C-alpha positions in Angstrom: 1.2 -4.6 12.5 -0.1 -5.2 15.9 2.7 -3.3 17.3 1.9 -0.3 15.1 -1.8 -0.4 16.2 -0.9 -0.5 19.7 1.7 2.3 19.8 -0.3 4.3 17.4 -3.4 4.4 19.6 -1.4 4.9 22.7 0.5 7.9 21.2 -3.1 9.5 21.1 -3.2 8.9 24.8 -3.2 6.3 27.6 -5.9 3.6 27.4 -7.1 0.6 29.4 -6.5 -2.8 27.8 -10.2 -3.3 27.0 -10.5 0.2 25.3 -7.3 -0.4 23.2 -8.6 -3.9 22.2 -12.0 -2.1 21.1 -10.2 0.5 18.9 -8.0 -2.0 17.3 -11.1 -4.2 16.5 -12.9 -1.1 15.1 -9.8 -0.2 12.9 -9.6 -3.8 11.6 -13.1 -3.7 10.5 -16.4 -5.8 10.9 -16.0 -9.4 11.6 -12.6 -9.0 13.1 -11.8 -10.2 16.7 -8.7 -9.5 18.6 -8.4 -12.0 21.5 -7.0 -11.3 24.9 -4.6 -14.1 24.2 -3.2 -12.1 21.4 -3.2 -8.6 22.8 -1.9 -9.0 26.4 1.2 -11.0 25.4 2.0 -8.3 22.7 1.4 -5.7 25.6 4.0 -7.6 27.8 6.5 -7.8 25.0 6.1 -4.1 24.3 6.5 -3.4 27.9 9.6 -5.6 28.3 11.1 -3.7 25.3 10.5 -0.4 27.2 8.0 1.0 24.6 5.0 1.1 27.0 4.2 1.0 30.7 1.2 -0.5 32.6 0.1 0.9 35.8 -2.6 -0.4 38.2 -5.4 2.0 39.1 -8.7 1.5 41.1 -11.5 0.3 39.1 -15.3 -0.3 39.4 -16.3 -2.5 42.4 -12.8 -2.5 43.9 -11.2 -4.3 41.0 -8.1 -2.8 39.7 -7.5 -1.8 36.1 -4.3 -1.7 34.2 -3.7 1.7 32.3 -1.5 1.4 29.3 0.9 4.3 28.2 3.4 4.8 25.5 7.0 5.7 26.7 9.4 8.2 24.9 11.2 5.1 23.5 7.8 3.7 22.3 7.1 6.9 20.6 10.5 6.8 18.9 9.7 3.1 17.9 6.3 4.3 16.5 8.0 6.9 14.4 10.5 4.3 13.1 7.8 2.0 12.0 5.9 4.8 10.3 9.0 6.4 8.7 10.2 3.1 7.1 7.4 0.7 6.5 8.6 -2.6 4.7 7.9 -3.4 1.2 5.3 -5.9 2.3 3.3 -3.2 4.2 3.6 -0.7 1.2 2.4 -3.1 -1.3 -0.5 -4.6 0.7 -3.6 -2.3 0.9 -5.0 -3.3 4.3 -1.6 -3.1 5.9 -0.8 0.3 4.2 -4.1 1.6 5.4 -3.1 0.9 9.0 0.2 3.0 8.3 -2.3 5.7 7.0 -4.4 5.5 10.2 -1.4 6.7 12.2 0.9 8.4 9.7 -0.1 11.9 11.1 1.7 10.8 14.3 4.9 11.1 12.4 6.0 14.7 13.2 8.2 15.4 10.0 6.0 16.3 7.0 8.8 15.4 4.9 9.0 11.9 6.1 5.2 11.4 5.8 5.4 12.5 2.2 8.2 10.1 1.4 6.1 7.3 2.8 3.1 8.4 0.5 5.6 8.7 -2.6 6.8 5.3 -2.1 3.3 4.0 -2.1 2.4 6.0 -5.2 5.4 4.6 -7.0 4.1 1.0 -6.3 0.6 1.9 -7.6 2.1 3.6 -10.9 3.9 0.3 -11.6 1.9 -2.1 -13.8 -0.9 -3.7 -11.8 -0.6 -7.3 -10.7 -2.5 -10.0 -12.5 -4.9 -12.0 -10.4 -5.4 -15.0 -13.0 -3.4 -16.5 -15.8 -4.3 -18.0 -19.1 -3.5 -21.9 -19.7 -0.1 -20.8 -21.3 0.8 -18.9 -18.1 0.3 -15.4 -19.5 -1.5 -12.9 -17.3 -5.2 -12.7 -18.2 -6.6 -9.2 -18.6 -9.7 -8.4 -16.7 -11.7 -7.9 -19.8 -10.7 -11.4 -20.9 -11.8 -13.0 -17.8 -14.7 -15.3 -18.5 -15.8 -15.7 -14.8 -18.1 -12.7 -14.0 -17.2 -12.8 -10.2 -13.6 -12.6 -11.0 -14.2 -9.9 -13.4 -16.0 -8.0 -10.7 -13.1 -8.5 -8.2 -10.6 -7.2 -10.9 -12.8 -4.3 -11.5 -13.2 -3.3 -7.9 -9.5 -3.9 -7.3 -8.7 -1.6 -10.3 -11.1 1.1 -9.2 -9.5 1.1 -5.7 -6.1 1.3 -7.2 -7.0 4.3 -9.4 -8.7 6.1 -6.6 -6.0 5.6 -4.1 -3.4 6.8 -6.7 -5.5 10.0 -7.2 -5.8 10.7 -3.7 -2.0 10.3 -3.3 -1.2 12.7 -6.2 -3.6 15.2 -5.0 -2.2 15.0 -1.4 1.4 15.1 -2.6 0.5 18.0 -5.0 1.7 15.7 -8.0 0.3 16.1 -11.5 -3.2 14.6 -12.1 -1.8 12.1 -14.7 -0.1 8.9 -13.6 3.3 8.3 -15.1 2.3 4.8 -16.1 0.1 4.0 -19.2 -3.7 4.3 -18.3 -5.5 1.0 -18.1 -8.4 0.1 -20.4 -11.7 0.9 -18.7 -13.5 -2.2 -17.3 -16.6 -3.4 -19.1 -19.9 -2.7 -17.3 
């Protein structure tokens, strides 16, 4: 995911390392921190792969700064990552949101739609069960005795429904999901 974030932001224009780090931290959300010990080795790896270049330029008070820029090969790699996210990325909401953050960088609208269709298919499958009964069967959210777990399931269900609705709207699909609707959560 770090490669996607780096290449995605650089596809919008060249950046200095500190600015790239700030943008990645903002994308990742409050409470996250990207250390220099994680970012700069990743930049070196991507540079060695030919996906970005770093150039020295004068900075404040005589100190040089490194400007980081995506290469045409890096742009091709970005498109490949966006065009074909792995199953883990498609099923994990935080990882999929990173794909969404840069999906507009993929130039072919049909390829963008295919990524969204794959995600929608995952959301239309039966929702996963977070907790199990003593006999191992999945426990429905309405049966969960723990109010905090019930809240977690309710929030997850609402997020899933809203995302599926947005995907259908964006794709111009019918308003009704193909899977059976879930029972409303108790309030």
